[in-house]
VOLUMPA-754796 format. One record per residue (C-alpha): residue in three letters; x negated, y, z. Coordinates in pm, 1 decimal. Each point is the difference from the previous one (the first is absolute). Layout:
BEGIN
<atom resn="ALA" x="X" y="Y" z="Z"/>
...
//
This chain:
BEGIN
<atom resn="MET" x="-17620.7" y="-977.6" z="11821.3"/>
<atom resn="LEU" x="189.6" y="117.8" z="295.1"/>
<atom resn="HIS" x="111.1" y="358.6" z="-19.1"/>
<atom resn="VAL" x="164.2" y="147.3" z="309.7"/>
<atom resn="PHE" x="139.3" y="360.4" z="-41.8"/>
<atom resn="THR" x="-105.3" y="279.1" z="224.6"/>
<atom resn="MET" x="292.6" y="234.8" z="93.5"/>
<atom resn="PHE" x="-49.6" y="361.0" z="169.0"/>
<atom resn="HIS" x="133.8" y="27.0" z="333.6"/>
<atom resn="ALA" x="124.2" y="-352.7" z="17.2"/>
<atom resn="LYS" x="-181.1" y="-313.9" z="208.3"/>
<atom resn="LEU" x="-49.6" y="-343.6" z="-156.3"/>
<atom resn="ASP" x="137.6" y="-306.6" z="197.1"/>
<atom resn="ILE" x="-111.8" y="-321.3" z="-158.4"/>
<atom resn="LYS" x="160.1" y="-328.8" z="79.0"/>
<atom resn="CYS" x="-218.2" y="-313.8" z="-121.0"/>
<atom resn="SER" x="52.7" y="-356.1" z="-7.2"/>
<atom resn="PRO" x="-248.8" y="-232.9" z="187.3"/>
<atom resn="SER" x="-192.2" y="-85.4" z="-301.7"/>
<atom resn="LEU" x="-207.1" y="184.2" z="-244.9"/>
<atom resn="PHE" x="198.9" y="-107.1" z="-283.0"/>
<atom resn="LEU" x="322.0" y="119.2" z="150.7"/>
<atom resn="GLN" x="-179.4" y="301.8" z="78.4"/>
<atom resn="VAL" x="-70.5" y="56.0" z="-371.0"/>
<atom resn="TYR" x="312.1" y="-109.7" z="-157.2"/>
<atom resn="ASN" x="271.0" y="32.4" z="285.8"/>
<atom resn="ARG" x="-87.8" y="324.8" z="170.7"/>
<atom resn="LYS" x="255.3" y="277.1" z="96.9"/>
<atom resn="VAL" x="-87.8" y="358.3" z="64.3"/>
<atom resn="THR" x="224.0" y="234.5" z="205.7"/>
<atom resn="TYR" x="-41.6" y="373.8" z="-12.7"/>
<atom resn="VAL" x="130.5" y="236.2" z="285.8"/>
<atom resn="CYS" x="-47.1" y="380.0" z="31.9"/>
<atom resn="ALA" x="-256.1" y="119.2" z="227.4"/>
<atom resn="GLU" x="85.9" y="189.4" z="313.9"/>
<atom resn="GLY" x="173.4" y="354.8" z="-71.1"/>
<atom resn="PHE" x="89.0" y="-100.7" z="-355.4"/>
<atom resn="TYR" x="314.6" y="-149.0" z="-143.4"/>
<atom resn="SER" x="123.3" y="-157.4" z="-338.6"/>
<atom resn="PRO" x="318.5" y="97.1" z="-158.9"/>
<atom resn="ALA" x="14.1" y="-384.5" z="-103.1"/>
<atom resn="GLY" x="3.4" y="-139.9" z="350.5"/>
<atom resn="ASP" x="-227.2" y="-72.2" z="289.4"/>
<atom resn="HIS" x="-207.8" y="-263.0" z="-199.1"/>
<atom resn="VAL" x="-47.6" y="-195.4" z="-316.1"/>
<atom resn="THR" x="-125.5" y="-339.9" z="-53.7"/>
<atom resn="ILE" x="-173.3" y="-140.9" z="-328.1"/>
<atom resn="GLU" x="-88.0" y="-334.5" z="-83.8"/>
<atom resn="CYS" x="-300.0" y="-127.6" z="-215.8"/>
<atom resn="ALA" x="113.8" y="-149.7" z="-326.0"/>
<atom resn="ASP" x="-222.2" y="-137.6" z="-294.4"/>
<atom resn="GLY" x="-325.9" y="105.6" z="206.6"/>
<atom resn="ASP" x="103.7" y="365.4" z="58.5"/>
<atom resn="TYR" x="227.2" y="236.6" z="186.0"/>
<atom resn="PRO" x="263.3" y="221.6" z="-161.2"/>
<atom resn="ASP" x="-48.0" y="383.6" z="59.7"/>
<atom resn="PRO" x="213.4" y="95.8" z="278.7"/>
<atom resn="SER" x="-24.8" y="370.4" z="-26.8"/>
<atom resn="SER" x="287.5" y="43.7" z="-229.7"/>
<atom resn="ALA" x="224.5" y="-121.3" z="284.7"/>
<atom resn="PHE" x="-178.8" y="95.8" z="305.2"/>
<atom resn="VAL" x="-148.6" y="325.6" z="55.5"/>
<atom resn="CYS" x="-90.3" y="162.1" z="353.8"/>
<atom resn="LEU" x="60.9" y="365.9" z="41.9"/>
<atom resn="LYS" x="-85.9" y="239.7" z="291.1"/>
<atom resn="PRO" x="300.3" y="175.6" z="122.4"/>
<atom resn="CYS" x="13.9" y="383.7" z="-38.0"/>
<atom resn="GLY" x="224.4" y="78.1" z="297.1"/>
<atom resn="SER" x="271.8" y="289.0" z="10.1"/>
<atom resn="PRO" x="31.2" y="191.3" z="-345.0"/>
<atom resn="PRO" x="-103.9" y="344.8" z="-56.2"/>
<atom resn="GLU" x="220.1" y="283.5" z="117.7"/>
<atom resn="ALA" x="196.8" y="206.3" z="-254.7"/>
<atom resn="VAL" x="-28.5" y="369.7" z="-7.6"/>
<atom resn="ASN" x="364.0" y="138.0" z="-34.9"/>
<atom resn="GLY" x="112.4" y="-345.0" z="-124.0"/>
<atom resn="ALA" x="101.5" y="-337.5" z="122.2"/>
<atom resn="ILE" x="-80.2" y="-380.3" z="-86.6"/>
<atom resn="VAL" x="275.9" y="-165.1" z="-256.6"/>
<atom resn="SER" x="-138.7" y="-337.1" z="-19.7"/>
<atom resn="SER" x="-285.0" y="-199.2" z="154.3"/>
<atom resn="ASP" x="-166.8" y="-344.3" z="50.0"/>
<atom resn="ALA" x="-338.4" y="-108.5" z="135.0"/>
<atom resn="VAL" x="-166.9" y="101.3" z="-347.0"/>
<atom resn="GLU" x="180.8" y="308.7" z="-147.3"/>
<atom resn="VAL" x="203.0" y="288.8" z="129.2"/>
<atom resn="HIS" x="229.5" y="254.3" z="-204.9"/>
<atom resn="TYR" x="62.9" y="328.0" z="121.6"/>
<atom resn="SER" x="239.1" y="305.3" z="-100.6"/>
<atom resn="CYS" x="25.8" y="364.3" z="79.8"/>
<atom resn="ASN" x="247.4" y="148.2" z="254.8"/>
<atom resn="SER" x="278.8" y="222.1" z="-159.2"/>
<atom resn="GLY" x="-114.9" y="301.5" z="-153.3"/>
<atom resn="PHE" x="-374.1" y="-93.8" z="-17.8"/>
<atom resn="GLU" x="-195.3" y="-91.8" z="-309.2"/>
<atom resn="ALA" x="-306.1" y="-263.0" z="7.2"/>
<atom resn="ILE" x="-320.3" y="147.5" z="-68.3"/>
<atom resn="SER" x="-197.2" y="-335.2" z="61.7"/>
<atom resn="GLY" x="45.7" y="-362.4" z="74.6"/>
<atom resn="GLY" x="354.1" y="-200.5" z="12.8"/>
<atom resn="TYR" x="-154.8" y="-342.3" z="-0.1"/>
<atom resn="VAL" x="-288.6" y="-177.0" z="219.3"/>
<atom resn="TYR" x="-109.6" y="-346.1" z="3.4"/>
<atom resn="CYS" x="-221.6" y="-189.5" z="249.9"/>
<atom resn="ASN" x="-345.9" y="-95.3" z="-94.4"/>
<atom resn="GLY" x="-37.1" y="-357.9" z="152.2"/>
<atom resn="GLY" x="-367.4" y="-11.4" z="-22.7"/>
<atom resn="THR" x="-49.2" y="325.1" z="214.9"/>
<atom resn="GLY" x="329.6" y="-4.4" z="191.6"/>
<atom resn="LEU" x="32.9" y="376.8" z="-132.2"/>
<atom resn="TRP" x="320.6" y="161.7" z="-152.8"/>
<atom resn="SER" x="-100.9" y="163.4" z="-329.6"/>
<atom resn="SER" x="75.8" y="343.2" z="105.3"/>
<atom resn="GLY" x="9.8" y="184.7" z="354.4"/>
<atom resn="TYR" x="333.7" y="141.0" z="-91.3"/>
<atom resn="GLY" x="289.6" y="-176.7" z="-134.4"/>
<atom resn="ILE" x="158.6" y="305.7" z="-173.7"/>
<atom resn="VAL" x="-79.7" y="358.0" z="44.9"/>
<atom resn="CYS" x="322.2" y="220.1" z="-80.0"/>
<atom resn="ARG" x="30.5" y="365.0" z="-11.0"/>
<atom resn="MET" x="289.4" y="256.5" z="-28.3"/>
<atom resn="PRO" x="-34.1" y="267.4" z="-256.1"/>
<atom resn="CYS" x="-8.0" y="369.3" z="103.2"/>
<atom resn="VAL" x="281.8" y="191.5" z="-185.6"/>
<atom resn="ASN" x="24.5" y="371.1" z="-43.4"/>
<atom resn="ASP" x="354.3" y="-11.3" z="80.0"/>
<atom resn="ASP" x="-73.0" y="-143.9" z="341.5"/>
<atom resn="ILE" x="-221.9" y="313.8" z="111.6"/>
<atom resn="PRO" x="163.8" y="131.6" z="325.0"/>
<atom resn="ASP" x="121.3" y="349.6" z="-9.1"/>
<atom resn="GLY" x="-158.2" y="287.5" z="188.9"/>
<atom resn="VAL" x="195.3" y="281.1" z="198.4"/>
<atom resn="ASN" x="-50.7" y="328.1" z="-166.9"/>
<atom resn="ALA" x="-267.9" y="-143.1" z="-212.5"/>
<atom resn="TYR" x="-50.6" y="-167.6" z="-329.0"/>
<atom resn="VAL" x="-253.7" y="-234.2" z="-162.2"/>
<atom resn="MET" x="-257.9" y="180.1" z="-206.3"/>
<atom resn="GLU" x="-172.5" y="-288.3" z="-117.9"/>
<atom resn="ILE" x="-1.9" y="-389.0" z="-27.1"/>
<atom resn="ILE" x="-309.4" y="-201.1" z="-42.4"/>
<atom resn="VAL" x="66.6" y="-339.8" z="-140.4"/>
<atom resn="LYS" x="-307.8" y="-241.5" z="81.8"/>
<atom resn="SER" x="175.1" y="-324.2" z="-98.8"/>
<atom resn="GLU" x="344.6" y="-166.6" z="-37.9"/>
<atom resn="PHE" x="-10.8" y="-64.9" z="373.9"/>
<atom resn="SER" x="-171.2" y="324.2" z="136.3"/>
<atom resn="LEU" x="60.8" y="365.5" z="-46.7"/>
<atom resn="ARG" x="-56.6" y="343.4" z="190.7"/>
<atom resn="ALA" x="274.9" y="274.6" z="35.2"/>
<atom resn="VAL" x="-124.0" y="339.3" z="69.8"/>
<atom resn="TYR" x="243.8" y="240.7" z="161.4"/>
<atom resn="THR" x="6.0" y="383.9" z="65.5"/>
<atom resn="CYS" x="232.6" y="238.9" z="168.0"/>
<atom resn="LEU" x="247.3" y="195.4" z="-180.5"/>
<atom resn="PRO" x="-82.7" y="389.7" z="-26.3"/>
<atom resn="SER" x="58.3" y="190.7" z="329.0"/>
<atom resn="PHE" x="-40.2" y="-331.8" z="203.3"/>
<atom resn="HIS" x="-272.9" y="-159.0" z="189.1"/>
<atom resn="PRO" x="-79.6" y="-357.9" z="141.7"/>
<atom resn="ALA" x="167.5" y="-91.7" z="299.9"/>
<atom resn="LEU" x="-207.0" y="-100.4" z="313.5"/>
<atom resn="ASN" x="-203.5" y="-313.6" z="-44.5"/>
<atom resn="TYR" x="5.0" y="56.7" z="-389.1"/>
<atom resn="THR" x="-272.7" y="125.1" z="-236.8"/>
<atom resn="GLU" x="18.6" y="144.2" z="-357.3"/>
<atom resn="PRO" x="-41.4" y="-144.3" z="-242.8"/>
<atom resn="TYR" x="160.0" y="-328.2" z="166.5"/>
<atom resn="VAL" x="-101.2" y="-318.5" z="-144.0"/>
<atom resn="ASN" x="229.4" y="-307.1" z="-4.4"/>
<atom resn="ASN" x="-153.8" y="-311.7" z="-128.8"/>
<atom resn="CYS" x="191.0" y="-310.8" z="-98.6"/>
<atom resn="THR" x="-142.5" y="-365.9" z="9.4"/>
<atom resn="ASP" x="194.3" y="-296.7" z="-118.2"/>
<atom resn="GLY" x="325.4" y="208.6" z="12.9"/>
<atom resn="ASN" x="-49.5" y="146.6" z="361.8"/>
<atom resn="PHE" x="-82.4" y="370.4" z="62.2"/>
<atom resn="THR" x="-199.7" y="111.9" z="262.5"/>
<atom resn="SER" x="263.0" y="222.5" z="117.5"/>
<atom resn="ALA" x="380.2" y="-63.8" z="-19.4"/>
<atom resn="LYS" x="53.7" y="351.5" z="-75.5"/>
<atom resn="GLY" x="-198.9" y="270.2" z="-183.3"/>
<atom resn="LEU" x="-129.5" y="339.1" z="92.6"/>
<atom resn="VAL" x="222.8" y="180.2" z="277.1"/>
<atom resn="CYS" x="-20.5" y="385.7" z="-57.0"/>
<atom resn="GLU" x="166.2" y="288.1" z="193.2"/>
<atom resn="ALA" x="75.1" y="335.7" z="-87.7"/>
<atom resn="ASP" x="-272.5" y="275.2" z="51.7"/>
<atom resn="CYS" x="72.1" y="258.9" z="282.8"/>
<atom resn="GLY" x="-222.3" y="297.1" z="-139.4"/>
<atom resn="ALA" x="-186.6" y="218.7" z="235.5"/>
<atom resn="PRO" x="78.6" y="-44.3" z="365.2"/>
<atom resn="PRO" x="154.1" y="271.8" z="205.6"/>
<atom resn="SER" x="-213.7" y="266.2" z="188.0"/>
<atom resn="PRO" x="98.3" y="41.2" z="379.8"/>
<atom resn="SER" x="-77.8" y="323.1" z="156.6"/>
<atom resn="GLY" x="-352.6" y="-8.4" z="142.2"/>
<atom resn="ALA" x="-79.5" y="-314.4" z="-150.9"/>
<atom resn="THR" x="-232.0" y="-139.2" z="-279.5"/>
<atom resn="ILE" x="-3.0" y="-297.3" z="-208.5"/>
<atom resn="VAL" x="-303.4" y="-205.6" z="64.1"/>
<atom resn="LYS" x="62.1" y="-234.3" z="-275.0"/>
<atom resn="TRP" x="290.2" y="-165.2" z="-207.7"/>
<atom resn="ASN" x="49.0" y="-239.7" z="-257.0"/>
<atom resn="GLN" x="340.5" y="-149.0" z="-164.3"/>
<atom resn="TYR" x="61.8" y="-179.5" z="326.9"/>
<atom resn="GLN" x="-60.2" y="220.9" z="284.9"/>
<atom resn="ALA" x="-123.9" y="360.6" z="108.9"/>
<atom resn="GLU" x="-202.5" y="56.0" z="303.7"/>
<atom resn="PHE" x="4.5" y="323.3" z="188.4"/>
<atom resn="ASP" x="-195.3" y="194.9" z="259.6"/>
<atom resn="CYS" x="52.0" y="329.3" z="158.2"/>
<atom resn="ALA" x="-199.8" y="319.3" z="-146.6"/>
<atom resn="THR" x="-261.4" y="153.7" z="195.5"/>
<atom resn="GLY" x="151.5" y="190.7" z="285.9"/>
<atom resn="TYR" x="305.6" y="-241.8" z="23.1"/>
<atom resn="MET" x="63.8" y="-302.7" z="230.5"/>
<atom resn="LEU" x="220.7" y="-306.8" z="-80.8"/>
<atom resn="THR" x="291.6" y="-33.2" z="223.5"/>
<atom resn="SER" x="172.0" y="-294.5" z="-163.6"/>
<atom resn="ARG" x="-130.2" y="-357.1" z="-23.3"/>
<atom resn="ASN" x="48.4" y="-31.1" z="-382.8"/>
<atom resn="ARG" x="-278.6" y="65.8" z="-241.6"/>
<atom resn="LEU" x="133.7" y="-200.7" z="-305.3"/>
<atom resn="LEU" x="254.1" y="20.1" z="-247.0"/>
<atom resn="LEU" x="107.4" y="-306.0" z="-226.8"/>
<atom resn="CYS" x="115.6" y="16.6" z="-360.2"/>
<atom resn="GLN" x="317.7" y="-193.0" z="-49.1"/>
<atom resn="ASP" x="220.7" y="30.5" z="-320.3"/>
<atom resn="ARG" x="-120.0" y="354.2" z="-102.3"/>
<atom resn="ALA" x="36.0" y="133.7" z="349.0"/>
<atom resn="TRP" x="-254.9" y="50.3" z="278.6"/>
<atom resn="VAL" x="140.8" y="-186.5" z="317.4"/>
<atom resn="GLY" x="-108.9" y="70.4" z="354.2"/>
<atom resn="GLU" x="-17.9" y="271.0" z="255.5"/>
<atom resn="LEU" x="-170.4" y="318.2" z="-99.5"/>
<atom resn="PRO" x="-314.8" y="73.3" z="249.1"/>
<atom resn="ILE" x="43.1" y="277.3" z="209.3"/>
<atom resn="CYS" x="-281.8" y="225.9" z="32.0"/>
<atom resn="ARG" x="14.3" y="302.3" z="238.5"/>
<atom resn="LYS" x="-227.5" y="298.1" z="22.6"/>
<atom resn="THR" x="-247.3" y="-10.3" z="282.7"/>
<atom resn="CYS" x="-30.3" y="275.2" z="248.3"/>
<atom resn="PRO" x="-328.6" y="230.6" z="2.9"/>
<atom resn="ALA" x="-250.0" y="-171.0" z="208.5"/>
<atom resn="SER" x="-2.8" y="294.0" z="239.6"/>
<atom resn="PRO" x="296.4" y="160.5" z="141.4"/>
<atom resn="PRO" x="63.1" y="383.1" z="16.1"/>
<atom resn="ALA" x="-260.9" y="151.2" z="182.6"/>
<atom resn="GLY" x="96.5" y="145.5" z="369.4"/>
<atom resn="VAL" x="-163.3" y="246.6" z="224.3"/>
<atom resn="ASN" x="-117.3" y="-103.3" z="361.3"/>
<atom resn="SER" x="245.9" y="-322.6" z="-50.0"/>
<atom resn="ILE" x="-40.7" y="-367.6" z="7.3"/>
<atom resn="THR" x="171.5" y="-234.4" z="-237.8"/>
<atom resn="LYS" x="156.6" y="-349.4" z="17.9"/>
<atom resn="VAL" x="75.9" y="-163.3" z="-339.2"/>
<atom resn="SER" x="237.3" y="-293.7" z="-73.2"/>
<atom resn="GLY" x="174.4" y="-190.2" z="-261.0"/>
<atom resn="PRO" x="-117.4" y="-138.3" z="-349.3"/>
<atom resn="ALA" x="-225.2" y="208.2" z="-239.7"/>
<atom resn="TYR" x="292.8" y="95.5" z="-221.0"/>
<atom resn="GLU" x="241.3" y="106.3" z="295.9"/>
<atom resn="ARG" x="-217.9" y="152.1" z="297.3"/>
<atom resn="THR" x="134.3" y="181.2" z="319.2"/>
<atom resn="VAL" x="-252.0" y="238.1" z="167.5"/>
<atom resn="GLU" x="46.2" y="105.3" z="345.1"/>
<atom resn="TYR" x="-180.9" y="316.1" z="115.7"/>
<atom resn="ARG" x="-39.3" y="119.1" z="364.1"/>
<atom resn="CYS" x="-190.0" y="278.1" z="123.7"/>
<atom resn="ALA" x="-355.0" y="-75.0" z="154.2"/>
<atom resn="ASN" x="-67.4" y="30.8" z="372.0"/>
<atom resn="GLY" x="-33.5" y="387.8" z="97.8"/>
<atom resn="THR" x="206.5" y="98.6" z="-301.5"/>
<atom resn="HIS" x="367.3" y="78.7" z="-81.6"/>
<atom resn="PRO" x="182.0" y="30.0" z="-322.4"/>
<atom resn="ILE" x="25.0" y="342.1" z="-167.9"/>
<atom resn="ARG" x="328.5" y="190.2" z="7.4"/>
<atom resn="GLU" x="276.5" y="-161.2" z="-185.6"/>
<atom resn="SER" x="-165.1" y="-342.9" z="19.1"/>
<atom resn="THR" x="93.2" y="-297.6" z="179.4"/>
<atom resn="THR" x="-159.4" y="-312.5" z="124.8"/>
<atom resn="PRO" x="-8.8" y="-266.0" z="-85.4"/>
<atom resn="LEU" x="5.9" y="95.9" z="-373.8"/>
<atom resn="ILE" x="110.3" y="-278.2" z="-212.2"/>
<atom resn="VAL" x="-108.3" y="-0.8" z="-365.6"/>
<atom resn="LYS" x="99.2" y="-246.7" z="-262.3"/>
<atom resn="CYS" x="-147.9" y="-120.0" z="-338.6"/>
<atom resn="SER" x="222.6" y="-113.9" z="-275.6"/>
<atom resn="ASN" x="-84.1" y="-47.5" z="-342.2"/>
<atom resn="GLY" x="-348.1" y="79.4" z="33.9"/>
<atom resn="GLU" x="54.1" y="353.8" z="178.8"/>
<atom resn="TYR" x="53.7" y="110.3" z="351.9"/>
<atom resn="ASP" x="273.9" y="214.2" z="73.8"/>
<atom resn="THR" x="-206.9" y="294.1" z="136.1"/>
<atom resn="GLU" x="-322.6" y="121.7" z="-120.7"/>
<atom resn="ALA" x="-138.2" y="72.9" z="344.5"/>
<atom resn="GLY" x="-10.9" y="-194.2" z="320.9"/>
<atom resn="LEU" x="70.0" y="126.6" z="355.9"/>
<atom resn="GLU" x="-179.4" y="324.0" z="93.1"/>
<atom resn="CYS" x="-110.4" y="24.7" z="358.2"/>
<atom resn="GLU" x="-172.9" y="299.6" z="178.3"/>
<atom resn="LEU" x="-208.2" y="2.9" z="324.5"/>
<atom resn="ASP" x="179.3" y="54.0" z="320.0"/>
<atom resn="CYS" x="-47.3" y="308.4" z="192.7"/>
<atom resn="PRO" x="-162.7" y="9.6" z="341.3"/>
<atom resn="ASP" x="255.5" y="10.0" z="298.5"/>
<atom resn="THR" x="-160.9" y="332.3" z="161.6"/>
<atom resn="VAL" x="67.5" y="324.5" z="-180.3"/>
<atom resn="TYR" x="-303.8" y="207.1" z="54.3"/>
<atom resn="GLY" x="-24.4" y="-44.9" z="367.4"/>
<atom resn="GLN" x="280.7" y="287.7" z="77.8"/>
<atom resn="PRO" x="218.7" y="-24.7" z="310.6"/>
<atom resn="VAL" x="301.8" y="-90.9" z="-221.6"/>
<atom resn="GLU" x="244.8" y="-273.4" z="0.6"/>
<atom resn="CYS" x="45.8" y="-109.9" z="-365.7"/>
<atom resn="SER" x="285.6" y="-213.8" z="-163.2"/>
<atom resn="ARG" x="-176.8" y="-196.6" z="-285.4"/>
<atom resn="ASN" x="40.1" y="-261.4" z="-243.7"/>
<atom resn="ALA" x="-228.8" y="-116.8" z="-279.7"/>
<atom resn="TYR" x="62.5" y="298.8" z="-220.2"/>
<atom resn="SER" x="54.0" y="307.0" z="242.2"/>
<atom resn="ALA" x="-33.9" y="134.4" z="329.1"/>
<atom resn="SER" x="201.9" y="267.5" z="183.8"/>
<atom resn="CYS" x="-159.5" y="146.5" z="307.2"/>
<atom resn="VAL" x="118.3" y="201.9" z="302.6"/>
<atom resn="CYS" x="-217.7" y="155.3" z="254.9"/>
<atom resn="HIS" x="-26.1" y="-110.1" z="357.2"/>
<atom resn="LYS" x="218.2" y="189.7" z="243.5"/>
<atom resn="GLY" x="-186.3" y="301.6" z="101.5"/>
<atom resn="TYR" x="-130.2" y="40.2" z="-353.3"/>
<atom resn="VAL" x="90.6" y="193.1" z="-292.6"/>
<atom resn="ASN" x="-87.7" y="-105.7" z="-365.2"/>
<atom resn="VAL" x="-138.0" y="253.9" z="-205.8"/>
<atom resn="GLY" x="-68.4" y="-225.9" z="-270.6"/>
<atom resn="GLY" x="189.2" y="-246.5" z="-237.2"/>
<atom resn="ASP" x="227.5" y="-276.9" z="140.6"/>
<atom resn="SER" x="16.4" y="-234.8" z="-308.5"/>
<atom resn="LEU" x="-281.7" y="-203.1" z="-140.4"/>
<atom resn="VAL" x="-13.3" y="-244.2" z="-291.9"/>
<atom resn="CYS" x="-222.7" y="-307.1" z="-7.9"/>
<atom resn="SER" x="-195.9" y="-17.4" z="-323.1"/>
<atom resn="ASN" x="-225.7" y="-321.9" z="-16.9"/>
<atom resn="GLY" x="-99.6" y="-5.0" z="343.7"/>
<atom resn="VAL" x="-32.7" y="394.0" z="59.8"/>
<atom resn="TRP" x="279.1" y="210.6" z="155.2"/>
<atom resn="VAL" x="65.8" y="298.5" z="-237.4"/>
<atom resn="GLY" x="189.9" y="334.0" z="77.6"/>
<atom resn="ASP" x="2.1" y="279.6" z="259.5"/>
<atom resn="VAL" x="-189.3" y="-133.2" z="293.6"/>
<atom resn="PRO" x="201.5" y="45.2" z="347.5"/>
<atom resn="ASN" x="-178.5" y="262.1" z="230.3"/>
<atom resn="CYS" x="147.2" y="-27.0" z="336.8"/>
<atom resn="LEU" x="-98.7" y="290.8" z="236.4"/>
<atom resn="ARG" x="79.0" y="13.7" z="363.5"/>
<atom resn="GLU" x="263.4" y="235.4" z="116.9"/>
<atom resn="CYS" x="-69.3" y="267.5" z="260.9"/>
<atom resn="GLN" x="140.8" y="-186.7" z="292.4"/>
<atom resn="VAL" x="21.3" y="233.3" z="302.1"/>
<atom resn="ILE" x="84.7" y="378.7" z="-44.7"/>
<atom resn="PRO" x="-113.5" y="203.9" z="301.3"/>
<atom resn="ASP" x="281.5" y="174.8" z="189.3"/>
<atom resn="VAL" x="-89.6" y="359.4" z="92.3"/>
<atom resn="PRO" x="242.8" y="169.4" z="273.1"/>
<atom resn="HIS" x="179.6" y="306.2" z="-92.4"/>
<atom resn="SER" x="-99.0" y="-13.4" z="-367.8"/>
<atom resn="THR" x="151.8" y="-63.0" z="-313.2"/>
<atom resn="LEU" x="-166.2" y="-277.7" z="-262.7"/>
<atom resn="ILE" x="-14.7" y="36.5" z="-346.8"/>
<atom resn="ALA" x="-153.4" y="-311.3" z="-166.7"/>
<atom resn="THR" x="-80.8" y="5.9" z="-376.2"/>
<atom resn="GLY" x="-174.8" y="-274.5" z="-233.3"/>
<atom resn="PRO" x="71.8" y="-380.8" z="-24.8"/>
<atom resn="SER" x="21.8" y="-213.1" z="302.7"/>
<atom resn="TYR" x="-352.2" y="-129.6" z="-40.3"/>
<atom resn="ASP" x="-146.9" y="361.1" z="-23.5"/>
<atom resn="LEU" x="201.2" y="234.0" z="211.8"/>
<atom resn="THR" x="-62.9" y="367.9" z="78.8"/>
<atom resn="LEU" x="150.4" y="112.0" z="313.2"/>
<atom resn="THR" x="76.7" y="359.9" z="70.9"/>
<atom resn="TYR" x="99.8" y="81.7" z="343.6"/>
<atom resn="THR" x="154.8" y="379.3" z="102.5"/>
<atom resn="CYS" x="81.8" y="111.7" z="346.6"/>
<atom resn="HIS" x="394.3" y="72.6" z="45.2"/>
<atom resn="PRO" x="77.9" y="363.3" z="-53.5"/>
<atom resn="GLY" x="31.0" y="209.6" z="309.7"/>
<atom resn="SER" x="-190.6" y="-257.0" z="192.7"/>
<atom resn="VAL" x="-252.0" y="101.4" z="263.8"/>
<atom resn="TYR" x="-225.4" y="-286.2" z="-157.8"/>
<atom resn="GLN" x="-252.6" y="28.7" z="-253.7"/>
<atom resn="LEU" x="-184.7" y="-247.5" z="-219.9"/>
<atom resn="ILE" x="-343.8" y="-31.8" z="133.8"/>
<atom resn="THR" x="-128.2" y="-229.9" z="-263.9"/>
<atom resn="GLU" x="105.9" y="-91.3" z="-370.6"/>
//
């Protein structure tokens, strides 16, 4: 009985003689690998029928599927390889936790492992990064290749910006999350209290200010920063604001200028009025540190009328007083000086009486005039020894 071996991933190439006899006793069989496969023994093998049977070729000719590029090494490298086996080793300072050798499964074309070797570097306590003004309060070891260092600040210190407390620095495969530990800076204590300002909020890093009620911020800065035990920055300047209403005047108008903490008020008398004595116009009043430099504004009183009681007088006057003289031919039997008091002339009123203008002339008589010029009494007497006599009195 003729037996031809079947080989996986190989093709049978039979070359026969012209006759059946030769086909049975003089037949050769050539095996070649199928497409996509290879044999370490060569590209083909030929066997010859002897004594009615074929020898088994599988011991000398095996077809395998190639596995492609060998798997990568994690923190390692290939030290030797061929089409079937690959050997690995770890990089310096690393330890292997799996692998080290893989082989190619010729039947599937797959390597025995997805990684050639996995190497990890151990985490050592001595490698924990130092902090600044901080210390490691706890070390949590998860495995030879993983640990956690927990930091906290020294007393009277606090975490610097972008740091929190407690601060955790994890180590995996010898690498820490941060190359340095917790960074802490010295506490500054309570912030200063500038005049007129209040602290809105503050912490270890900064203090925020605002002006108290009745004060106004006159600088741009509202913040102080804590740096190495000292509050750094320009203190806010708060100045007391002026009262909403300036000092009250009387019969005056005001013009206010300047910021709320440094006002200037200009007073002028209203139309038809003038300043009281010992006052000037315009009156300038200034406010500093929340107080005006005077308690009262400009006081003005009403102007007095130009006509003084309708008398036949000529008066020299100003806003405060008038001095009057009767017209020629008149005698003042009243006062001559008046004072203007809030629109009213006050004092002795001029009283101008007309003088007696023409005194009759009586011939051969002597005149004796008595009384004031506006109220004369004329006494005539005839000359002594005169032949004339007074015929009327």
